[in-house]
KETORDREN-713582 format. One record per residue: residue in one letter; x, y, z of N, C-alpha, C in turn. Coordinates in steps of 0.2 Angstrom, whole numbers, plus 2048, in hexadecimal, padded with zeros to 3 digits. Each point is the difference from the previous one (the first is absolute). Example, Ala and Ser with C-alpha at 12.3 -4.5 7.8 and 13.67 -1.06 7.14 Angstrom:
% KETORDREN-713582
a8427E48277FC806800804806800
s7FE8057FC8048068017FC805803
END
This chain:
% KETORDREN-713582
m97DE8ABF88038037FA7FD808801
n7F87FF8017FD809801806803805
r8027FE8048058058058068027FD
r8047FB7FB8048017FC8008067FB
r7F98007FD7FE8057FC7FF806803
a7FD8018057FF805805807802801
a8047FD8038078048008038047FD
t7FF7FA7F88048047FC7FB8087FD
r7F97FE7FF7FD807801804806805
a8007FF8058038048058078027FE
a8037FB7FD8068037FF8028047FA
c7FC7FF7FB7FE8027FC7FE808801
l7FC8028047FC805802804806803
a8077FB8058068048038048037FA
s8027FB7FB8058027FC7FC8057FC
t7FA8027FE7FD8047FC800807804
a7FE8008068018058068078047FF
t8067FB8008078018018028047F9
h7FD7FD7FA8028057FB7FD8067FE
v7F98018047FD8067FF805805804
m8017FE8068038048048098037FC
v8047FA7FD8058017FE7FE8057FB
l7FB7FF7FB7FF8077FB800806804
a7FE7FF8057FD807804808803800
c8057FD8018088028038008047F9
g7FE7FF7FC8028047F87FF808801
l7FA7FF8047FC808802806802803
a8047FE8048038058048048037FC
g8028088018038057FC806800805
c8038087FD805801804800802807
a8048008057FF802805800806801
v7FB803804800807801805803806
g8038068008038038048088007FD
p8058048058068007FA8047FA802
n8058017F98037FA800807802802
f8037FB8058058038038077FE7FB
q8048068018067FF7FE806803805
r8067FC8008068018058028077FF
p8018018058048088008068007FD
a8018067FC8087FE7FD806801806
a8047FE8008068018048038067FF
p8048048058028077FF8057FF7FC
t8028057FD8048027FB807801802
v8038008068068018038057FE7FE
v8068028018067FC7FD8057FE805
g7FC8048068057FF8077FC7FF805
y8038008067FD802806801805806
t8068047FD8008058048038087FA
p8008048048008067FC8068007FA
g8067FE8048058007FE8057F77FF
p8057FF7FD8037FB7FE8037FD808
l7FF7FA8028027FD8058077FD7FE
a8057FF8058077FE7FE7FF7F9800
q8047FB7FB7FE7FB7FF8037FA804
r8058048048037FD806801801806
t7FD800805802803808807800802
e7FF8058058078008038017F9806
s8077FD8008017FB805804805806
g7FF7F98058048038068057FC801
p8047FF8068057FC8027FC7F97FE
e8057FA7FD7FF7FB7FD7FF7FC807
s8028018077FD7FB8057FB802805
l7FD8057FE7FA8028027F97FD7FD
p7FC7FC8037FA7FE7FD7FB8077FD
g7FD7FF7FB7FD8047FE8038067FB
s8067FE7FE8048067FD8027FF7FA
t7FD7FB7FD8007FD7F87FE8067FA
a8048017FB7FF8047FC7F97FD7FD
q7F98037FD7FB7FA7FD8008057FA
n7FF7FB7F97FE8027F97F98017FF
l7FE8057FE7FA8017FD7FE7FD7F9
n7FC7F98008008007F97FA8007FC
l7FE8057FE7FB8037FD7FC7FA7FA
g7F97FE8017FE7FA7FA8017FB802
q8037FF8068037F88027F97FF804
d7FB7F97FF7FB7FF8058037FC808
l7FA8028048037FD8067FE7F8802
a8037FD8037FE7F98017FB7FE806
a7FD7FD8007F97FF8038047FF808
d8057FA803803800803806805803
w7FE8077FF805805800803800807
w7FC7FD8058057FF8078057FD800
t8017FB7FB8067FC7FF8068047FE
l8008057FC8078047FE803803809
f7FC7FF8058038028078067F9801
h8007FD7FE8037F8801801800806
c7F97FE8028008008097FA7F9800
p8027FB8027FD7FA8027FC800804
r8018048057FA8018077FC8037FD
l8008077FB7FA8047FF7FD7FC7FA
d8037FC7FD7FC7FC7FA7FA7FC804
a8047FD8057FB7FA8057FB805803
l8018058027FA8058037FC8027F9
v8028007FD7FA8047FB7FC7FA7FD
a8047FB7FE7FD7F98017FB7FE804
d8028008057FA8018087F88047FE
a8038057FF7FB8067FF7FB7FD7FB
i8038007F97FB7FE7FB7FC7F9801
r8027FC8047FE7FB8037F9801807
a8038038037FB8008067FE807802
n8008077FB7FD8068027FA800800
p7FE8018037F68008027FE8057FA
d8028038007FE8087FB8027FC7F9
l8037FE7FE8027FE7FA7FC7F97FE
a7FE7FC8057FB7FB7FF7F98027FF
s7FE8068047FA8038007FF8047F7
a8058017FF8018037F87FF7FB7FC
r8037FB8017FE7F97FC7F97FF801
a7FC7FF8077FA7FD7FE7FB8077FD
a8028058007FE8057FD7FE8007F8
l8068007FE8007FD7F97FD7FC7FE
k7FE7F88037FD7FD7FE7FA801802
a7FC8038037F98038017FF8047FA
a8058057FF7FE8037F97FF7FE7FA
q8057F97FE7FF7FC7FC7FA7FC7FF
e7FC7FE8057FA7FD8017FC8057FE
g7FE8078037FD8067FE7FF7FE7F9
v8078007FC7FE8007F87FC7FA7FC
r8017FC8057FB7F87FD7FA802801
i7FE8048077F98038017FD8037FB
q8058057FC7FA8037FB8017FE7FA
q8057FB8007FF7FF7FA7FB7FA7FE
a7FC7FF8037FA7FA8047FC8057FC
g7FE8068017FC8057FD7FE7FE7F9
l8057FE7FB8018017FA7FC7F97FD
l7FF7FC8048007F87FF7F6800801
p7FE7FB7FD7F77FD8028027FE805
t7F97FF8047FE7FC8087FE7FB7FE
a8007FA8037FC7FA8007FD7FF806
d7FB7FE8017FE7FD8077FD7FA7FF
l7FF7FA8037FD7FA8007FA800807
s7FC7FE8017FC8008057F97FB800
g7FF7FE8057FC7F98017FD803806
q7F87FD8007FD8018077FA7F9800
a7FF7FF8057FD7FA8027FA802805
s7FC8008017F98008037FA7FE800
r7FF7FD8067F87FD8027FC804801
e7F88017FB7FC8058027FA7FE7FF
k7FC8038047F77FF8007FD8057FD
d7FC8007FB7FC8057FC7F9800805
s7FF8087FE7FA8038067FA7FC7FC
e7FA7FF8047F97FD7FD7FE8057FC
t8008078007FB8047FD8058057FB
l8067FF8008028037FA8037FB7FC
s8038057F98017FA7FA8077FD802
p8017F97FE8057FD8048087FF7FB
t8038008038078017FC8017FC7FB
l7FE7F98008007FC7FB7F98007FC
n8017FD7FA7FB7FF7FB7FC7FA804
q8007FE8047FE7FA8027FD801806
p7FA7FE8027FE8018088037FB806
i8088008008037FC805800806806
p7FC801805803802806805800804
r8047FB7FF8077FF8058077FF7F7
f8058028038047FC7FA805803800
s8057FF7FF8098017FE8028037F9
l8028068018028057FB8098007FE
y8017FE7FC8098007FF8018047FA
t8058078018018037FA807801801
a8028017F98078007FF8028067FA
q8048068028018047FB8068037FE
l8028027FB8048047FD8018067FD
a8028058058008087FD807802800
i8008037F98058047FE8018077FE
a8048058027FE8088008078017FE
y7FF8057FD8068067FC7FE805800
a8058058017FF8077FF8068027FB
p7FD8017FB8078027FA802807803
d8078028008048058018008047FA
v7FA8037FE7FF8047FB8038067FF
f8048028078018098018087FE802
g8007FA8028077FF803801800807
g7FB8028068018018068037FA802
v7FF7FA7FF8027FB803808800800
r8007FF7F88088027FD805806804
r7FC8048008048058058027FE807
g7FB7FC8018007FC8078067FE802
v8017FA7FA8067FB800806805800
e8008067FB806803800801803806
n7FC8028038018038068037FB805
a7FD7FC8028037FB8048077FC7FF
k8018007FA8077FE7FD805804801
a7FE8077FF8058068028007FF809
l7FD8008037FE7FF8088087F9802
s7FD7FC7FC8067FA8018068037FE
e8018037FB8068027FD804806805
q7FC8028048018068058027FC806
q7FC7FB8028057FC8068047FB7FF
r8017FF7F88067FD7FF808803802
y7FE8077FE806804800800803808
e7F980080280380180A8027FB802
l7FF7FA7FF8057FB8018077FF7FF
e8028047F98088017FF802805805
a7FB8058018038078038017FC807
s7FB7FC8048007FE8078077FB7FF
y8037FC7FA8037FD801809804800
l7FE8067FC8088058007FF803808
t7FA8028008018038068017FC807
i8007FA8018027FA804807800800
t8037FD7FA8088027FE803803803
t7FF8057FC803807802800801808
n7FB8018037FE8008088057FA802
v8027FB7FF8027FB80480A8037FE
a7FF8017FB80A8037FD801804805
n7FA8057FF802808805800801807
a7FC7F98028027FF8078067FC802
v8027FC7FC8087FD801805804800
i7FF8067FB8078057FE7FE805807
q7FB8018027FD8068048047FC809
a7FF7FA8018017FC80580A7FF800
a8027FE7FC8078007FD802807802
a7FD8077FE802806800801801809
l7F97FE8018028018078047FF804
k8027F87FE8037FC804808801800
a8018067FA8078037FE801805805
q7F98048008028078048007FC808
i7FD7FC8008027FE809807800801
d8037F87FA807800800806807800
a7FD8047FC804807802800805806
n7F97FE8017FF8038098037FF804
q7FF7F98018077FC803807802800
r8027FF7FB8068027FF801807802
l7FB803800801808802801801809
v7FB7FA8018018008088077FD803
e8017FC7FC8087FD802806807802
i7FF8047F9803804800801807805
g7F78008008018048078027FD806
r8007FA8048017FD803808801803
d8037FF7F8807801801803806803
l7FD8067FC8018078027FF800805
l7FB7FF8057FD8008068067FC805
g8017FC7FF8047FD803809804800
l8018037FB8068037FF7FF807804
y7FA8038007FE805805801800808
r7FE7FB8018017FD806806800802
q8057FD7FD8067FF801805806801
e7FE8037FC8028097FF7FE803806
k7F98008027FF8048078037FD806
v8007F97FE8067FC808806805800
l8038007FB8078037FE801809800
g7F88038007FF8068018038047FA
q7FF7FC7F98018027F87F98017FF
s7FA7FE8037F98037FB7FB802808
a7FD8057FC7FB8028047FA7FB801
q7FC8028057FA7FC8017FB8027FA
t8008047FF7FB8047F98027FC7FB
d8057FE7FE8037F97F97FD7FB802
v8007FD8067FB7F88027FA803801
a7FE8058027F78018007FF8007F9
a8028047FB7FE7FF7F98027FA7FC
q8047FC8018017F97FD7FA7FC802
i8008018087FA7FC8037FA8017FB
a7FD8068007FB8037FD8017FC7F9
a8048017FB8007FF7FB8007F67FF
l8037FE8057FE7F87FF7F87FF801
a7FF8038057F88008027FC8007FA
q8018067FC7FE8027FA8007F87FC
a8047FE7FE8027FA7FA7FF7FB803
e7FD7FE8087FE7FC8017F87FE800
a7FE8078007F88018017FE8007F7
q8038027FB7FF7FF7FB7FF7F87FC
l8027FD8048007F77FE7FA7FC804
l7FC8058027F97FD8027FA8007FA
p8018067FD7FA8027FB8027FC7FB
l8067FE7FE8027FE7FA7FF7F9802
q8017FD8077FE7F88007F9800801
r7FD8058017F87FE8017FE8007F8
q8028047FB7FE7FF7F98037FA7FE
l8057FF8008037F97FE7FA7F9802
a7FF8028077FC7F98027F98037FB
q7FD8058007FA8017FC8017FE7F8
q8048017FE8027FE7F88007F8800
q8037FD8058007F78017F87FE801
d7FD8058037F77FF8007FE7FF7FA
l8018077FD7FF7FF7FB8007FA7F9
i8057FE7FF8047FD7FD7FC7F9803
a7FF7FE8047FB7FA8037F98017FE
a7FD8058007FA8037FE8007FD7F7
l8048047FD8007FE7F88007FA7FE
t8057FC8038017F98007FB7F9803
g7FA8058027FA7FB8018027FC808
r8038038058037FF8067FF805804
t7FE7FE8067FF804808808802800
p8008058038098038028017F9806
a7FD7FD8048037FB8048017FA7FB
d7FF7FF7FA8017FB7FC8088017FD
y8028088018058017FB806803804
a8047FB8008068028068068017FB
a8018017FA8058017FC806806801
a8058008008048068028008057F9
p8008067FF7FF8027FD8078017FC
i7FF7FF7F88048017FB8038057FF
e8088008008048038007FF8057F9
l8038068008018067F98057FB7FB
s8077FC8048047FC7FD7FC7FA7FD
e7FB7FD8027FE7FB7FD7FC8037F8
l7FE8057FF7FD8047FA8058037FB
t7FF7FE7FA8048027FA7FD8057FE
l8028067FE7FD8057FE8008007F8
p7FA7FC7FB8018007FB8038067FA
a8067FC7FC8048077FE7FD8027F9
e7FB7FA7FB7FB8027FC7F9802801
l7FD8057FF7FA8028017FB8007FA
p7FA7FD7FE7FF8007FA7FB803801
v7FD8057FC7FE8067FF7F98017FC
s7FB7FE7FF7FC7FF7FB7FF8067FC
l7FD8017F98008057FC7F9803801
p8018068017F98038027FA7FF7FC
s8007FF7FB7FA7FF7FB7FD7F8802
k8067FB8047FE7F98037FA801807
l8028078037FF8008087F87FE801
t7FC8037FC7F77FF8007FF7F97FF
d8047FC7FC7FF7F87FF8047FD808
q8068018028017FE8047FF803809
r7FE8048007FD8018077F87FD802
p7FF7FC8057FB7FB8027FA807801
d8038058047FB8048037FE8057FB
i8038027FA7FD8037F97FC7FA7FC
r8007F97FF7FD7FD7FD7FA7FD804
a8008018067FB7FF8047FB8087FE
a8038058007FB8077FF7FE7FD7FB
e8037FF7FB7FE8017F77F97FB800
a8017F98047FA7FB8007FB802804
n8018058057FA8038047FF8067FB
l8028017FC7FD8077FA7FB7FC7FB
h8037F97FE7FD7FC7FB7F97FE804
a7FF7FF8057FB7FD8057F9806801
a8058067FF7FA8058007FF8037FB
s8027FF7FA7FE8027FA7F97FB7FD
a8047FA8047FA7F97FD7FA801805
a7FF8038067FB8038037FB8047FF
v8028047FA7FC8067FD7FE7FC7FB
g8027FC7FD7FC7FA7FC7FB7FF803
v8027FC8057F97FC8067FB8057FF
a8018058037FC8068037FC8047FB
v8017FE7F87FD8037FC7FB7FB7FD
a8037FA8007FC7F97FD7FA801804
a8017FF8077F98018047FA8047FE
r8038047FD7F88068007FE7FD7FA
l8027FC7FB7FE7FF7F97FC7F8800
p7FD7FE7FC7F97FC8008057F9801
s7FB7FC8048057F88017FB7FD7FD
i8027F97FC7FC7FB7FE8017FB804
s7FC7FB8007FF7FA8037FD7F97FB
l8037FC8017FD7F97FB7FE7FA805
g7FB7FC7FE8017FB8067FD7FA7FD
a7FF7FB8017FD7F87FE8007FC806
q7FA7FD8008007FC8067FA7FA7FC
g8047FA8037FA7FA7FC8027FB806
g7FB7FC8008007FA8047FA7FC802
g7FD7FD8047FC7FA8007FB801806
a7F97FE8027FC7FD8077FE7FD7FE
s7FF7FB8047FB7F98008007FF808
t7FA7FC8018007FD8068047F9801
a8037FD7FC8057F87FE8068047FF
i8058008048078027FE8017FC7FB
g7FE7FB7FD8037FD7FB7FE8027F9
s7FC8048007FC8047FA7FF809800
v8068018068028087FF8018047F8
l8057FC7FE8038027F97FB7FF7FA
t7FB7F98027FD8007F97FB8057FC
q7FF7FE7FA7FE8067FC7FA804801
p7FB7FE8047FA802802800805808
n8077FE8028008048088068077FE
q8037FF7FA8048057FF7FD807800
f8058058027FF8087FF8068047FE
w7FE8057FD8058027FF8008097FF
t8048068007FE8078018078037FC
l8008037FB8058057FC7FE807803
s8048048027FF8078038058057FD
g7FF8058028058087FD7FC804802
g8048068027FF806805806806800
f7FF8068008058048017FD803805
t8058058047FE8058068068077FD
q7FB8048028038087FE7FF803806
p8058038047FF8058047FC8057FF
i7FB8028047FD8097FE801802804
f7FF7FF8068018048068037FD807
e8068018018037FC806803805805
g7FB8068008018078068088037FE
g8017FF7F98068037FF8087FC801
q7FF7FB8038057FC8028057FC7FA
l7FD7FF7FD8047FD7F98068067FE
l7FD8057FF8038077FC805800807
a7FF8008058058038068067FA800
r7FD7FA7FE8057FA8018058027FA
q7FE8027FA8038027FB806804802
r7FC8068028058078018047FD805
q7FE7FC8058057FF8058087FD7FD
a7FE7FA7FD8047FC7FA8058037FE
q7FF8067FD8038047FA802804806
a7FF8038058038048068077FB800
e7FE7FA8028067FB8058057FF7FA
l7FF8007F98037FF7FA8068067FF
e7FD806803804805801805800804
q7FE7FC8068048018058067FB7FF
a7FD7FB7FF8077F97FE8048037FC
k7FF8067F88048047FE807802803
a7FC8058048048038068057FE803
q7FE7FA8058027FA8038067FE7FC
y7FE7FC7FA8057FD7FD8068077FD
r7FE8057FF8068057FE803800805
s7FF8028058018018098067FA7FF
t7FD7FA8018067FA8008068017FD
v7FF8007F88078027FD804803801
l7FD8078028058058038037FF806
a7FC7FD8048047FD8068067FB7FE
a7FE7FC7FC8057FC7FD8078017FF
f7FE8067FA8078047FE802803806
q7FD8038048038058078047FA801
n7FE7FB8018037F88078077FF7FD
v7FF7FE7F88077FF7FE8058067FE
a7FE8077FF805805801801801806
d7FE7FE8058028038078047F9802
s7FE7FA7FE8067FA8018078007FF
l7FF8047F78068007FE803807801
q8008048038028058038037FF806
a7FC7FB8058047FF8068067FB7FF
v7FF7FB7FB8077FC7FF8058037FE
e7FF8077FB8068047FF803803806
i7FA8048028028038068047FD808
d7FD7FC8008027FB8078067FD7FE
a8017FE7FA8077FE7FE806805801
k7FD8067FE806805804801802806
a7F78008048028008078037FB804
l8007FA7FC8037FB80580A802800
k8008027FB8088017FB802805807
s7FC8078008038058048007FD809
t7FA7FC8018007FF8078067FB803
a8017FC7FB8057FC801807802801
a8018057FB806806801800804807
a7FA8018007FF8048078027FC807
e7FE7FA8008017FC8068067FF7FF
r8057FD7FA806800801805804802
a7FE8077FD8058078057FD802806
t7FA7FD8027FF8028088037FC803
l8007F77FE8027FC804809801802
q8028027F8809802801800806806
a7FC8068007FF8068038017FD808
l7FC7FC8027FD7FC8058077FD804
n8037FC7FD8067FD800805804802
i8018067FC8058038017FF804807
a7FA8038027FE8038058027FE806
r7FE7F88018017FB804807800803
g8058007FA805800801804807803
q7FD8067FE8038058037FD801805
r7FB7FE8047FD8028058037FA806
r8037FB7FD8057FD805807804801
l8028037FA805803803800807802
g7F98038027FF8068038008057FC
q7FE7FE7F78008077FE7FA8047FD
i7FB7FE8017F88007FE7FF801809
s7F98037FF7FD7FF8067FA7FB7FE
g7FA7FD8067FC7FB8007FB8027FB
a7FF8067FF7F98047FD8027FF7FA
q8058017FF8027FF7F78007F87FE
v8037FB8067FD7FA7FB7FB7FE801
l7FB8038057FA7FF8007FA8037F9
t8048057FE7FC8037FA8037FB7F8
v8067FD8008017FC7FB7FC7FA802
e7FF7FC8057FB7FA8017F98027FE
q7FF8058027F88037FD8007FE7F9
a8058037FC8008017F98017F87FD
y8057FD8027FF7F97FF7FB7FD802
q7FC8008047FA7FD8037FB8027F9
t7FE8057FE7FC8037FC8017FD7FA
a8078017FC8027FE7FA7FE7F7800
l8057FE8067FD7F77FF7F87FE7FF
q7FC8048047F87FF8007FF8017F8
a8028057FD7FD8037FA8037FA7FA
e8057FE8008047FA7FD7FD7FB7FF
v7FD7FD8077FC7FA8017F88017FC
q7FE8068037F98017FC8018017F7
a8058037FF8018017F98017F97FA
q8027FB8068027F97FE7F87FE7FF
g7FC7FF8037F97FE8017FC8047F9
a8028068027FD8037F98017FD7F9
r8057FE7FE8037FE7FB7FB7FA7FF
y8007FA8047FB7FA7FF7FB8027FE
s7FB8038057FA8028007FF8067F9
d8048027FE7FD8047FB8007FC7FA
t8057FA7FE8007FA7FD7F87FC7FE
v7FE7FF8087FA7FE7FF7FA803800
a8008088007FC8047FE7FF8017F8
l8057FF7FE8018017F77FD7F97FD
f8027FB8037FC7FA7FD7F97FF803
q8008048057F78008017FD8067FC
a8038077FE7FF8047FE7FD7FC7F8
l8057FC7FC8007FD7F97FB7FC7FE
g7FE7FD8067FA7FA7FF8017FA804
g8088008018017F88038007FB7FB
g7FF8017FA8027FA7FB7FB7F8800
w7FB8058027FC7F97FF7FD7FD7FA
w8018037FC7FF7FE7F98047FC7FB
d8077FF8078057FA7FE7FF7FB803
r7FC7FF8048007FB8047FB7FA7FD
k8007FA8017FC7FB7FE7FB7FC803
g7FA8037FF7FB7FE8047FD807804
p7FC7FE8037FB805805803802805
a8008068028018018087FD7FC806
END
C-alpha cells in the first residue's frame, strides 16, 4: 500500500511540474526577427519585347521536325511532357532515369534528411523528461559523517529519479529555428524537383542529339556515295581522254574530306550513347541499344506556354531560391533571440533507499523545483556579429532570388524566340537542300554530256553538302528547342500526382 501511495505522489509531482511548464509556455511572446512574406511576381504581361507569332512556320511534310507548332499562352504543361514526342523508346529511357539515376536518388535522400531536421528543431519546443536509476554498494568512512542516519558501515543504495526540464521559447528563437528548418526542407523539395527536371530533360536532349547525329551520319554517307559516283565518272572520262587529271584529283580530295567528316560524328554519337547509359543508371557496356531515329520522334504541334504571372510559382529553381530566402529571414530571428535572455524551468523527483522495495515510500522521497534565466553579457562581440552576418546573408538571398527570376524569364524568352526562328531556319534550309540537290543532278547530267567542267560540278557538290548538313542540324534544333521550352517553363511538376 505504501508503495502504491508513493507512486501516486510521484505521479502528482510530475503532473504539477508539467502544468507549471505548460503555464510557462504562455509567457512566450511574438518571435523576434523579420516575418517572411513571399516576393511579388513580376508584373510583365509577356516574355519578349514584341509579340511572338502564335504559329510557327512549317517545312516539307515528309521531313521530320518540320511540323508547324501552335503557341498556346495560358495552357499548363503536363508533368510527363516527354510523352508529347510520341516515342515509346524515349518514354522507356526517361522511366529508367527516374528509377535508377543516382543523382535523383541522392536528391531524394537529401530531402528526407531535411525533413528529419525539421523534427529535430521542433523537439526544442517541448519539455524533456529523463528517468534514471542507480544501484551501488558502499562502505562509509569510520571518521567522517555516515551517508545514512544509521551507523551501518556497509550497505546497498538504490536511487530512482524523474527529471523534467523545459526552456520556454519566450522570444521565439526556437520557433524561428523551426521556421528555418522548414524553409530548408522546402528548398530541398524544390531542389529535388529541379533535379528531376534536369535529368528528364537531359535524357530527352541526349536522345535528340543522338538522333540528329545519326541523321548527319546518314547524310554524310549519302554525300560519300555521290562523291564516289562522280569519281568513277571522272576516271572513266580520263581513260577516254575526256577528263583531266586535275578533275580526278579534286574529286579524290572532296571524297576524302566527306569520309573524314564521318569520324567526328561517329565519335560524338558514341559519346551521346554513353551519356544516355549514365543518365539511366547504366554503364556504357550495359547499354547497346541502337540510336533513336529522328523519324521516331513526333514534334509536338501544340506548345503549352504558362502565363508570366505563374512562372515564379512553376519554376522549381525559383521556388528553391524563395525557400532559401525564407530560411535566411528566419535565421535573422534566431540570431536576434540568441542575444536575449533565456529562461529554464526544471523539476526533479524520486526516492533513495537501501532496500529496492522501499525506494518510493514517503520517508525516502525527494523532489526539487527550479527556475532560472541566462542573459548574455559579454561574448566577445560574436552574438552581434552573428546577427549582422545573418542580415547580410538575407540581403544576399534577396539578390540571388532576383537573379534567379531574371534568368528564368530570360530562359523562356530565349526558348520562345528559338522555337520561332529555328522553324523559319528549317524551312529555309530545306528549300536550299532541295534546290542544291536539283542543281547537283543537273550538273551531273551536264558533265556526262561534256557541257561543264569538273570544277563546276565540284562547286555544286560542295554547295549541296553544306545545305544538307544545315538541314539536318535545323531538324535536330527544332526538337531541342521544344525540350528547352518545356524545361524553361518548369517541366509541369505541379501537374504530377505524388512527389518526384
